[in-house]
C-alpha positions in Angstrom: 18.2 -8.1 -14.4 19.0 -6.9 -10.8 16.7 -3.9 -11.2 13.9 -6.2 -12.5 14.3 -8.5 -9.4 14.2 -5.5 -7.1 11.1 -4.2 -8.7 9.4 -7.6 -8.5 10.3 -7.8 -4.9 8.8 -4.4 -4.2 5.6 -5.2 -6.1 5.2 -8.6 -4.3 5.8 -7.0 -0.9 3.2 -4.3 -1.7 0.7 -6.9 -2.8 1.2 -8.8 0.4 0.7 -5.7 2.5 -2.5 -4.9 0.5 -3.7 -8.4 1.3 -2.9 -8.1 5.0 -4.5 -4.8 5.4 -7.7 -6.1 3.8 -7.7 -9.0 6.2 -7.1 -6.6 9.1 -10.0 -4.4 8.1 -12.3 -7.3 7.4 -11.6 -9.9 10.0 -10.1 -7.8 12.8 -12.5 -4.9 12.2 -9.7 -2.4 12.6 -9.8 -0.1 9.6 -7.5 2.5 11.2 -4.7 -0.1 11.7 -5.3 -1.3 8.1 -4.9 2.3 6.9 -1.7 2.8 8.9 -0.2 -0.4 7.4 -0.8 0.8 3.9 0.4 4.4 4.6 3.7 2.9 6.0 4.0 0.8 2.8 3.7 3.8 0.6 6.8 5.4 2.1 8.7 2.2 1.9 7.8 1.5 -1.7 8.7 5.0 -2.9 11.9 5.4 -0.8 10.5 8.8 0.3 9.6 9.5 3.9 6.0 8.4 4.1 4.9 11.1 6.6 6.3 13.8 4.4 4.9 12.4 1.2 1.4 11.8 2.6 1.3 15.4 4.0 1.6 16.9 0.5 -1.2 18.3 -1.5 -2.4 15.8 -4.2 -0.8 17.6 -7.1 2.4 18.1 -5.2 2.6 14.4 -4.4 2.2 13.5 -8.0 4.8 16.0 -9.1 7.3 14.8 -6.5 6.8 11.1 -7.5 7.2 11.9 -11.2 10.6 13.6 -10.6 11.7 10.9 -8.1 11.9 8.3 -10.8 9.7 5.8 -9.0 8.6 3.1 -11.4 5.1 3.7 -12.7 4.1 0.1 -11.7 4.9 1.0 -8.1 2.9 4.2 -8.5 -0.1 2.2 -9.6 0.1 0.2 -6.3 0.5 3.4 -4.4 -2.5 4.9 -6.0 -4.7 1.9 -5.4 -3.4 1.7 -1.8 -4.3 5.3 -1.2 -7.8 4.6 -2.5 -8.1 1.7 -0.1 -6.7 3.9 2.7 -9.4 6.4 2.0 -12.1 3.7 2.4 -10.5 2.4 5.7 -10.2 6.0 7.1 -13.9 6.7 6.2 -14.9 3.5 8.1 -12.8 4.7 11.0 -14.6 8.1 11.0 -11.7 10.2 9.7 -13.6 11.7 6.7 -11.3 14.7 6.1 -8.2 12.5 5.9 -10.1 10.0 3.8 -10.9 12.8 1.3 -7.2 13.8 1.1 -6.1 10.2 0.5 -8.7 9.8 -2.2 -7.7 13.1 -3.8 -4.0 12.0 -3.7 -4.9 8.7 -5.4 -6.9 10.4 -8.1 -4.1 12.9 -8.7 -1.6 10.0 -9.2 -4.1 8.3 -11.5 -4.4 11.5 -13.6 -0.6 12.1 -13.7 0.2 8.5 -14.6 -2.9 7.6 -16.8 -4.0 4.9 -14.4 -7.4 3.2 -14.6 -8.7 3.5 -11.1 -12.2 2.5 -9.9 -14.6 5.4 -9.7 -15.7 4.3 -6.2 -13.1 3.4 -3.6 -15.7 0.9 -2.2 -15.0 -1.2 -5.3 -11.4 -1.8 -4.1 -12.1 -4.6 -1.5 -14.2 -6.3 -4.1 -11.2 -6.7 -6.3 -9.4 -8.4 -3.4 -12.3 -10.7 -2.8 -12.0 -12.1 -6.3 -8.6 -13.6 -5.6 -8.8 -17.3 -4.8 -6.6 -18.2 -1.9 -6.6 -14.6 -0.6 -6.0 -15.8 2.9 -2.6 -17.3 2.0 0.5 -15.1 2.0 1.7 -14.0 -1.4 5.3 -13.5 -0.2 7.0 -13.8 3.2 7.7 -10.0 3.6 9.8 -10.5 6.7 12.5 -12.2 4.6 11.2 -11.3 1.1 12.3 -14.8 -0.1 9.0 -16.0 -1.5 5.7 -17.4 -0.4 5.6 -18.1 3.3 6.0 -21.8 4.1 6.9 -24.0 7.0 9.7 -22.5 9.0 9.4 -19.0 7.5 8.9 -15.9 9.7 5.6 -14.3 9.0 5.4 -10.5 8.9 2.9 -10.5 11.7 5.6 -12.0 13.9 8.2 -9.4 12.8 8.4 -6.6 15.4 9.6 -4.2 12.7 6.7 -4.9 10.3 4.5 -1.9 9.4 7.0 0.7 10.6 8.4 3.3 8.3 11.7 2.2 6.7 13.5 5.3 8.0 12.5 4.4 11.6 14.2 1.0 11.3 17.5 2.3 9.9 
């Protein structure tokens, strides 16, 4: 039960970061900052140093995550996030890094049998379909549940978006 609660918390936090990055790229027109948010989240979700993990070749990343015991449901969020990062990086003019992130996402998709979109440009369209996409899914600053009156939003948290190892 405790493991299931932990997994649900990780997935909800990841979904919230996906939503926030989409808003940052769309409304703030800052695709590089949106990509950075998602890259930070990848390291936090996998409990592996994000910088090290993201520096790996696509096949190596998939192999490391397979032996790390990271839940496959988390890996699906990671793969989808990397696809979105590739789109944001391409918008920011960082084509070679965008290609690497896309290859990493596809490698995870192959290794875990995930059904990923053929075109990363389809990823934001999936987010557009959610009704109420402007409202927080979870208050990731406290991870207690949907943000409501009196809660601290992640945008107000000075530690938000930083790698977990940097905060310890």
